[in-house]
Biotite code that builds the C-alpha atoms (Angstrom):
import biotite.structure as struc

atoms = struc.array([
    struc.Atom([-36.607, 2.920, 93.080], chain_id="A", res_id=1, res_name="MET", atom_name="CA", element="C"),
    struc.Atom([-38.692, 5.058, 95.418], chain_id="A", res_id=2, res_name="PRO", atom_name="CA", element="C"),
    struc.Atom([-37.558, 8.373, 96.750], chain_id="A", res_id=3, res_name="ASP", atom_name="CA", element="C"),
    struc.Atom([-35.554, 7.431, 99.871], chain_id="A", res_id=4, res_name="PRO", atom_name="CA", element="C"),
    struc.Atom([-36.615, 10.662, 101.563], chain_id="A", res_id=5, res_name="SER", atom_name="CA", element="C"),
    struc.Atom([-40.177, 9.299, 101.887], chain_id="A", res_id=6, res_name="THR", atom_name="CA", element="C"),
    struc.Atom([-39.941, 8.355, 105.554], chain_id="A", res_id=7, res_name="ILE", atom_name="CA", element="C"),
    struc.Atom([-42.060, 7.921, 108.650], chain_id="A", res_id=8, res_name="TYR", atom_name="CA", element="C"),
    struc.Atom([-40.602, 8.245, 112.129], chain_id="A", res_id=9, res_name="GLN", atom_name="CA", element="C"),
    struc.Atom([-42.787, 8.020, 115.195], chain_id="A", res_id=10, res_name="GLY", atom_name="CA", element="C"),
    struc.Atom([-45.366, 5.908, 116.945], chain_id="A", res_id=11, res_name="PRO", atom_name="CA", element="C"),
    struc.Atom([-47.710, 3.467, 115.263], chain_id="A", res_id=12, res_name="LEU", atom_name="CA", element="C"),
    struc.Atom([-50.552, 1.424, 116.763], chain_id="A", res_id=13, res_name="TYR", atom_name="CA", element="C"),
    struc.Atom([-52.440, -1.781, 116.047], chain_id="A", res_id=14, res_name="ARG", atom_name="CA", element="C"),
    struc.Atom([-55.515, -3.270, 117.621], chain_id="A", res_id=15, res_name="ALA", atom_name="CA", element="C"),
    struc.Atom([-54.868, -6.953, 117.063], chain_id="A", res_id=16, res_name="LEU", atom_name="CA", element="C"),
    struc.Atom([-57.166, -9.892, 117.145], chain_id="A", res_id=17, res_name="ASN", atom_name="CA", element="C"),
    struc.Atom([-56.021, -11.534, 120.406], chain_id="A", res_id=18, res_name="PRO", atom_name="CA", element="C"),
    struc.Atom([-55.127, -14.656, 118.399], chain_id="A", res_id=19, res_name="ILE", atom_name="CA", element="C"),
    struc.Atom([-52.074, -12.729, 117.126], chain_id="A", res_id=20, res_name="TRP", atom_name="CA", element="C"),
    struc.Atom([-51.125, -11.042, 120.414], chain_id="A", res_id=21, res_name="ALA", atom_name="CA", element="C"),
    struc.Atom([-48.119, -13.327, 120.943], chain_id="A", res_id=22, res_name="ARG", atom_name="CA", element="C"),
    struc.Atom([-46.735, -12.462, 117.503], chain_id="A", res_id=23, res_name="ASP", atom_name="CA", element="C"),
    struc.Atom([-47.598, -8.805, 116.845], chain_id="A", res_id=24, res_name="PRO", atom_name="CA", element="C"),
    struc.Atom([-44.957, -8.481, 114.120], chain_id="A", res_id=25, res_name="LEU", atom_name="CA", element="C"),
    struc.Atom([-46.041, -11.445, 111.999], chain_id="A", res_id=26, res_name="SER", atom_name="CA", element="C"),
    struc.Atom([-48.532, -9.995, 109.515], chain_id="A", res_id=27, res_name="GLY", atom_name="CA", element="C"),
    struc.Atom([-49.932, -13.528, 109.322], chain_id="A", res_id=28, res_name="GLU", atom_name="CA", element="C"),
    struc.Atom([-53.611, -12.632, 109.702], chain_id="A", res_id=29, res_name="GLY", atom_name="CA", element="C"),
    struc.Atom([-53.472, -10.287, 106.714], chain_id="A", res_id=30, res_name="ALA", atom_name="CA", element="C"),
    struc.Atom([-51.502, -12.902, 104.780], chain_id="A", res_id=31, res_name="LYS", atom_name="CA", element="C"),
    struc.Atom([-54.170, -15.547, 105.358], chain_id="A", res_id=32, res_name="ARG", atom_name="CA", element="C"),
    struc.Atom([-57.179, -13.410, 104.493], chain_id="A", res_id=33, res_name="HIS", atom_name="CA", element="C"),
    struc.Atom([-55.964, -10.557, 102.311], chain_id="A", res_id=34, res_name="GLY", atom_name="CA", element="C"),
    struc.Atom([-56.843, -6.941, 102.926], chain_id="A", res_id=35, res_name="GLY", atom_name="CA", element="C"),
    struc.Atom([-57.465, -3.706, 101.118], chain_id="A", res_id=36, res_name="ARG", atom_name="CA", element="C"),
    struc.Atom([-53.708, -3.268, 100.544], chain_id="A", res_id=37, res_name="PHE", atom_name="CA", element="C"),
    struc.Atom([-52.480, -6.866, 100.409], chain_id="A", res_id=38, res_name="ASN", atom_name="CA", element="C"),
    struc.Atom([-53.556, -9.893, 98.446], chain_id="A", res_id=39, res_name="ALA", atom_name="CA", element="C"),
    struc.Atom([-53.952, -13.275, 100.117], chain_id="A", res_id=40, res_name="LYS", atom_name="CA", element="C"),
    struc.Atom([-50.496, -14.737, 100.550], chain_id="A", res_id=41, res_name="GLY", atom_name="CA", element="C"),
    struc.Atom([-48.768, -11.386, 101.171], chain_id="A", res_id=42, res_name="ARG", atom_name="CA", element="C"),
    struc.Atom([-47.988, -10.534, 104.798], chain_id="A", res_id=43, res_name="ALA", atom_name="CA", element="C"),
    struc.Atom([-48.864, -7.010, 105.886], chain_id="A", res_id=44, res_name="ALA", atom_name="CA", element="C"),
    struc.Atom([-49.062, -4.985, 109.057], chain_id="A", res_id=45, res_name="LEU", atom_name="CA", element="C"),
    struc.Atom([-52.007, -2.613, 109.135], chain_id="A", res_id=46, res_name="TYR", atom_name="CA", element="C"),
    struc.Atom([-51.041, 0.116, 111.561], chain_id="A", res_id=47, res_name="THR", atom_name="CA", element="C"),
    struc.Atom([-52.651, 3.421, 112.503], chain_id="A", res_id=48, res_name="ALA", atom_name="CA", element="C"),
    struc.Atom([-51.075, 6.710, 113.485], chain_id="A", res_id=49, res_name="MET", atom_name="CA", element="C"),
    struc.Atom([-53.395, 7.099, 116.490], chain_id="A", res_id=50, res_name="THR", atom_name="CA", element="C"),
    struc.Atom([-54.741, 4.745, 119.136], chain_id="A", res_id=51, res_name="VAL", atom_name="CA", element="C"),
    struc.Atom([-58.364, 5.498, 118.271], chain_id="A", res_id=52, res_name="MET", atom_name="CA", element="C"),
    struc.Atom([-57.607, 4.989, 114.596], chain_id="A", res_id=53, res_name="GLY", atom_name="CA", element="C"),
    struc.Atom([-56.270, 1.508, 115.375], chain_id="A", res_id=54, res_name="ALA", atom_name="CA", element="C"),
    struc.Atom([-59.368, 0.593, 117.380], chain_id="A", res_id=55, res_name="VAL", atom_name="CA", element="C"),
    struc.Atom([-61.658, 1.840, 114.596], chain_id="A", res_id=56, res_name="ALA", atom_name="CA", element="C"),
    struc.Atom([-59.745, -0.179, 111.990], chain_id="A", res_id=57, res_name="GLU", atom_name="CA", element="C"),
    struc.Atom([-60.008, -3.393, 113.991], chain_id="A", res_id=58, res_name="ALA", atom_name="CA", element="C"),
    struc.Atom([-63.786, -3.201, 114.416], chain_id="A", res_id=59, res_name="ASN", atom_name="CA", element="C"),
    struc.Atom([-65.248, -1.940, 111.173], chain_id="A", res_id=60, res_name="GLN", atom_name="CA", element="C"),
    struc.Atom([-67.181, -4.854, 109.730], chain_id="A", res_id=61, res_name="ILE", atom_name="CA", element="C"),
    struc.Atom([-70.482, -3.678, 111.178], chain_id="A", res_id=62, res_name="GLY", atom_name="CA", element="C"),
    struc.Atom([-70.905, -6.146, 113.994], chain_id="A", res_id=63, res_name="ARG", atom_name="CA", element="C"),
    struc.Atom([-70.644, -5.575, 117.748], chain_id="A", res_id=64, res_name="PRO", atom_name="CA", element="C"),
    struc.Atom([-67.279, -4.494, 119.110], chain_id="A", res_id=65, res_name="PHE", atom_name="CA", element="C"),
    struc.Atom([-64.929, -7.472, 119.420], chain_id="A", res_id=66, res_name="GLU", atom_name="CA", element="C"),
    struc.Atom([-62.001, -7.873, 121.847], chain_id="A", res_id=67, res_name="PRO", atom_name="CA", element="C"),
    struc.Atom([-58.632, -6.552, 120.691], chain_id="A", res_id=68, res_name="VAL", atom_name="CA", element="C"),
    struc.Atom([-55.081, -6.392, 121.991], chain_id="A", res_id=69, res_name="THR", atom_name="CA", element="C"),
    struc.Atom([-53.693, -2.899, 121.571], chain_id="A", res_id=70, res_name="LEU", atom_name="CA", element="C"),
    struc.Atom([-49.985, -2.677, 120.753], chain_id="A", res_id=71, res_name="VAL", atom_name="CA", element="C"),
    struc.Atom([-47.665, 0.173, 119.890], chain_id="A", res_id=72, res_name="SER", atom_name="CA", element="C"),
    struc.Atom([-44.507, 0.405, 117.871], chain_id="A", res_id=73, res_name="TYR", atom_name="CA", element="C"),
    struc.Atom([-41.632, 2.797, 117.458], chain_id="A", res_id=74, res_name="ASP", atom_name="CA", element="C"),
    struc.Atom([-41.132, 3.269, 113.723], chain_id="A", res_id=75, res_name="ALA", atom_name="CA", element="C"),
    struc.Atom([-38.163, 4.514, 111.718], chain_id="A", res_id=76, res_name="ASP", atom_name="CA", element="C"),
    struc.Atom([-39.283, 3.659, 108.210], chain_id="A", res_id=77, res_name="LEU", atom_name="CA", element="C"),
    struc.Atom([-38.064, 4.574, 104.742], chain_id="A", res_id=78, res_name="VAL", atom_name="CA", element="C"),
    struc.Atom([-39.458, 3.973, 101.284], chain_id="A", res_id=79, res_name="GLN", atom_name="CA", element="C"),
    struc.Atom([-43.041, 4.750, 102.219], chain_id="A", res_id=80, res_name="ILE", atom_name="CA", element="C"),
    struc.Atom([-45.519, 5.742, 99.508], chain_id="A", res_id=81, res_name="PHE", atom_name="CA", element="C"),
    struc.Atom([-47.780, 8.670, 100.385], chain_id="A", res_id=82, res_name="ASP", atom_name="CA", element="C"),
    struc.Atom([-51.170, 7.899, 98.873], chain_id="A", res_id=83, res_name="SER", atom_name="CA", element="C"),
    struc.Atom([-52.546, 11.140, 100.319], chain_id="A", res_id=84, res_name="LEU", atom_name="CA", element="C"),
    struc.Atom([-50.766, 12.993, 97.510], chain_id="A", res_id=85, res_name="ASN", atom_name="CA", element="C"),
    struc.Atom([-52.956, 12.892, 94.367], chain_id="A", res_id=86, res_name="PRO", atom_name="CA", element="C"),
    struc.Atom([-49.897, 13.402, 92.137], chain_id="A", res_id=87, res_name="ALA", atom_name="CA", element="C"),
    struc.Atom([-48.277, 10.257, 93.565], chain_id="A", res_id=88, res_name="HIS", atom_name="CA", element="C"),
    struc.Atom([-51.432, 8.279, 92.842], chain_id="A", res_id=89, res_name="LEU", atom_name="CA", element="C"),
    struc.Atom([-51.772, 9.755, 89.342], chain_id="A", res_id=90, res_name="ALA", atom_name="CA", element="C"),
    struc.Atom([-48.210, 8.668, 88.571], chain_id="A", res_id=91, res_name="ALA", atom_name="CA", element="C"),
    struc.Atom([-49.443, 5.108, 89.131], chain_id="A", res_id=92, res_name="HIS", atom_name="CA", element="C"),
    struc.Atom([-52.657, 5.593, 87.148], chain_id="A", res_id=93, res_name="GLY", atom_name="CA", element="C"),
    struc.Atom([-54.939, 5.500, 90.174], chain_id="A", res_id=94, res_name="ILE", atom_name="CA", element="C"),
    struc.Atom([-57.213, 7.951, 91.986], chain_id="A", res_id=95, res_name="ALA", atom_name="CA", element="C"),
    struc.Atom([-58.050, 8.288, 95.676], chain_id="A", res_id=96, res_name="ALA", atom_name="CA", element="C"),
    struc.Atom([-61.570, 7.007, 94.946], chain_id="A", res_id=97, res_name="ALA", atom_name="CA", element="C"),
    struc.Atom([-60.052, 3.726, 93.706], chain_id="A", res_id=98, res_name="ASP", atom_name="CA", element="C"),
    struc.Atom([-58.378, 3.203, 97.073], chain_id="A", res_id=99, res_name="LEU", atom_name="CA", element="C"),
    struc.Atom([-61.577, 4.070, 98.949], chain_id="A", res_id=100, res_name="ALA", atom_name="CA", element="C"),
    struc.Atom([-63.754, 1.643, 96.954], chain_id="A", res_id=101, res_name="ALA", atom_name="CA", element="C"),
    struc.Atom([-66.040, -0.296, 99.284], chain_id="A", res_id=102, res_name="ASP", atom_name="CA", element="C"),
    struc.Atom([-66.198, -3.196, 96.843], chain_id="A", res_id=103, res_name="ASP", atom_name="CA", element="C"),
    struc.Atom([-62.528, -4.218, 97.147], chain_id="A", res_id=104, res_name="TRP", atom_name="CA", element="C"),
    struc.Atom([-63.513, -7.643, 98.547], chain_id="A", res_id=105, res_name="ARG", atom_name="CA", element="C"),
    struc.Atom([-65.862, -8.222, 95.621], chain_id="A", res_id=106, res_name="LEU", atom_name="CA", element="C"),
    struc.Atom([-63.105, -7.150, 93.190], chain_id="A", res_id=107, res_name="GLN", atom_name="CA", element="C"),
    struc.Atom([-60.793, -9.670, 94.878], chain_id="A", res_id=108, res_name="MET", atom_name="CA", element="C"),
    struc.Atom([-63.345, -12.470, 94.449], chain_id="A", res_id=109, res_name="ILE", atom_name="CA", element="C"),
    struc.Atom([-64.248, -11.589, 90.863], chain_id="A", res_id=110, res_name="GLN", atom_name="CA", element="C"),
    struc.Atom([-60.799, -10.716, 89.511], chain_id="A", res_id=111, res_name="HIS", atom_name="CA", element="C"),
    struc.Atom([-58.347, -12.316, 91.948], chain_id="A", res_id=112, res_name="GLY", atom_name="CA", element="C"),
    struc.Atom([-57.212, -8.915, 93.217], chain_id="A", res_id=113, res_name="SER", atom_name="CA", element="C"),
    struc.Atom([-58.545, -5.426, 93.798], chain_id="A", res_id=114, res_name="SER", atom_name="CA", element="C"),
    struc.Atom([-57.355, -2.144, 92.314], chain_id="A", res_id=115, res_name="THR", atom_name="CA", element="C"),
    struc.Atom([-55.681, -1.253, 95.628], chain_id="A", res_id=116, res_name="ALA", atom_name="CA", element="C"),
    struc.Atom([-53.991, -4.670, 95.796], chain_id="A", res_id=117, res_name="GLN", atom_name="CA", element="C"),
    struc.Atom([-52.696, -4.188, 92.240], chain_id="A", res_id=118, res_name="ASP", atom_name="CA", element="C"),
    struc.Atom([-51.245, -0.832, 93.308], chain_id="A", res_id=119, res_name="LEU", atom_name="CA", element="C"),
    struc.Atom([-49.620, -2.590, 96.265], chain_id="A", res_id=120, res_name="THR", atom_name="CA", element="C"),
    struc.Atom([-47.860, -5.078, 94.004], chain_id="A", res_id=121, res_name="GLU", atom_name="CA", element="C"),
    struc.Atom([-46.633, -2.275, 91.737], chain_id="A", res_id=122, res_name="ALA", atom_name="CA", element="C"),
    struc.Atom([-45.322, -0.353, 94.748], chain_id="A", res_id=123, res_name="LEU", atom_name="CA", element="C"),
    struc.Atom([-43.551, -3.404, 96.151], chain_id="A", res_id=124, res_name="ILE", atom_name="CA", element="C"),
    struc.Atom([-41.947, -4.013, 92.749], chain_id="A", res_id=125, res_name="SER", atom_name="CA", element="C"),
    struc.Atom([-40.779, -0.393, 92.797], chain_id="A", res_id=126, res_name="ALA", atom_name="CA", element="C"),
    struc.Atom([-39.103, -0.924, 96.178], chain_id="A", res_id=127, res_name="GLY", atom_name="CA", element="C"),
    struc.Atom([-41.635, 0.579, 98.578], chain_id="A", res_id=128, res_name="TYR", atom_name="CA", element="C"),
    struc.Atom([-42.003, -0.961, 102.051], chain_id="A", res_id=129, res_name="HIS", atom_name="CA", element="C"),
    struc.Atom([-45.473, 0.448, 102.752], chain_id="A", res_id=130, res_name="GLY", atom_name="CA", element="C"),
    struc.Atom([-47.953, 3.215, 102.171], chain_id="A", res_id=131, res_name="LEU", atom_name="CA", element="C"),
    struc.Atom([-49.684, 5.942, 104.110], chain_id="A", res_id=132, res_name="ILE", atom_name="CA", element="C"),
    struc.Atom([-53.411, 5.978, 103.449], chain_id="A", res_id=133, res_name="ALA", atom_name="CA", element="C"),
    struc.Atom([-56.499, 7.587, 104.915], chain_id="A", res_id=134, res_name="PRO", atom_name="CA", element="C"),
    struc.Atom([-58.598, 5.415, 107.180], chain_id="A", res_id=135, res_name="SER", atom_name="CA", element="C"),
    struc.Atom([-61.642, 3.995, 105.454], chain_id="A", res_id=136, res_name="PHE", atom_name="CA", element="C"),
    struc.Atom([-63.163, 2.684, 108.702], chain_id="A", res_id=137, res_name="ALA", atom_name="CA", element="C"),
    struc.Atom([-66.805, 3.693, 109.028], chain_id="A", res_id=138, res_name="LYS", atom_name="CA", element="C"),
    struc.Atom([-67.328, 5.757, 112.161], chain_id="A", res_id=139, res_name="GLY", atom_name="CA", element="C"),
    struc.Atom([-63.604, 6.195, 112.740], chain_id="A", res_id=140, res_name="GLY", atom_name="CA", element="C"),
    struc.Atom([-61.912, 9.459, 113.666], chain_id="A", res_id=141, res_name="PRO", atom_name="CA", element="C"),
    struc.Atom([-61.964, 12.128, 110.960], chain_id="A", res_id=142, res_name="GLN", atom_name="CA", element="C"),
    struc.Atom([-58.666, 12.528, 109.152], chain_id="A", res_id=143, res_name="ASN", atom_name="CA", element="C"),
    struc.Atom([-57.318, 9.274, 110.645], chain_id="A", res_id=144, res_name="ALA", atom_name="CA", element="C"),
    struc.Atom([-54.244, 7.960, 108.857], chain_id="A", res_id=145, res_name="ARG", atom_name="CA", element="C"),
    struc.Atom([-52.920, 4.441, 108.487], chain_id="A", res_id=146, res_name="ASN", atom_name="CA", element="C"),
    struc.Atom([-49.559, 3.094, 107.505], chain_id="A", res_id=147, res_name="LEU", atom_name="CA", element="C"),
    struc.Atom([-49.717, -0.333, 105.874], chain_id="A", res_id=148, res_name="VAL", atom_name="CA", element="C"),
    struc.Atom([-46.400, -2.175, 105.774], chain_id="A", res_id=149, res_name="LEU", atom_name="CA", element="C"),
    struc.Atom([-45.240, -5.038, 103.553], chain_id="A", res_id=150, res_name="TRP", atom_name="CA", element="C"),
    struc.Atom([-41.711, -4.891, 104.944], chain_id="A", res_id=151, res_name="GLN", atom_name="CA", element="C"),
    struc.Atom([-40.906, -3.581, 108.402], chain_id="A", res_id=152, res_name="TRP", atom_name="CA", element="C"),
    struc.Atom([-37.169, -3.819, 109.126], chain_id="A", res_id=153, res_name="PRO", atom_name="CA", element="C"),
    struc.Atom([-37.069, -0.825, 111.503], chain_id="A", res_id=154, res_name="ASN", atom_name="CA", element="C"),
    struc.Atom([-40.300, -1.315, 113.406], chain_id="A", res_id=155, res_name="LEU", atom_name="CA", element="C"),
    struc.Atom([-39.836, -1.994, 117.094], chain_id="A", res_id=156, res_name="LYS", atom_name="CA", element="C"),
    struc.Atom([-42.607, -3.364, 119.274], chain_id="A", res_id=157, res_name="LEU", atom_name="CA", element="C"),
    struc.Atom([-42.909, -1.417, 122.513], chain_id="A", res_id=158, res_name="ILE", atom_name="CA", element="C"),
    struc.Atom([-43.160, -4.109, 125.182], chain_id="A", res_id=159, res_name="ASP", atom_name="CA", element="C"),
    struc.Atom([-40.530, -3.230, 127.797], chain_id="A", res_id=160, res_name="THR", atom_name="CA", element="C"),
    struc.Atom([-42.294, -5.306, 130.454], chain_id="A", res_id=161, res_name="GLU", atom_name="CA", element="C"),
    struc.Atom([-42.533, -8.357, 128.128], chain_id="A", res_id=162, res_name="HIS", atom_name="CA", element="C"),
    struc.Atom([-46.289, -8.634, 128.540], chain_id="A", res_id=163, res_name="ARG", atom_name="CA", element="C"),
    struc.Atom([-46.754, -10.371, 125.199], chain_id="A", res_id=164, res_name="LEU", atom_name="CA", element="C"),
    struc.Atom([-44.344, -13.222, 125.868], chain_id="A", res_id=165, res_name="GLN", atom_name="CA", element="C"),
])
């Protein structure tokens, strides 16, 4: 079981494809397509710790900037793995360079999953709800941090005016 003191409390942000704007807590887009930290079939919320980090994450495929819906959350999360700590990664037999690998999509096609996705499954089996990771978005803010969630029981969408309904 993970260390329950591994927590994150504070704001989180996502720049959603507008298709998902009516359901910003679903994780369905990541589930359908897979991502760096989730295999196809596993729901995930890819959040950023800053607004600009979220925008950079949503538009990193190298094409012109696409429309997004920016949302924010109030988070009170436990059981979060800190991948910024090399000792935590080493305990799982992985290095930071493995997480940063640009060929994760190719790994997924060739092997059915990537190294980062395999780590995800191990972390979920160990009871983690998500992980903190550096942003790998090209051209994004330096030192940007993301929090990828596979379970999000204490994540509250901030939408007091009900704009997304």
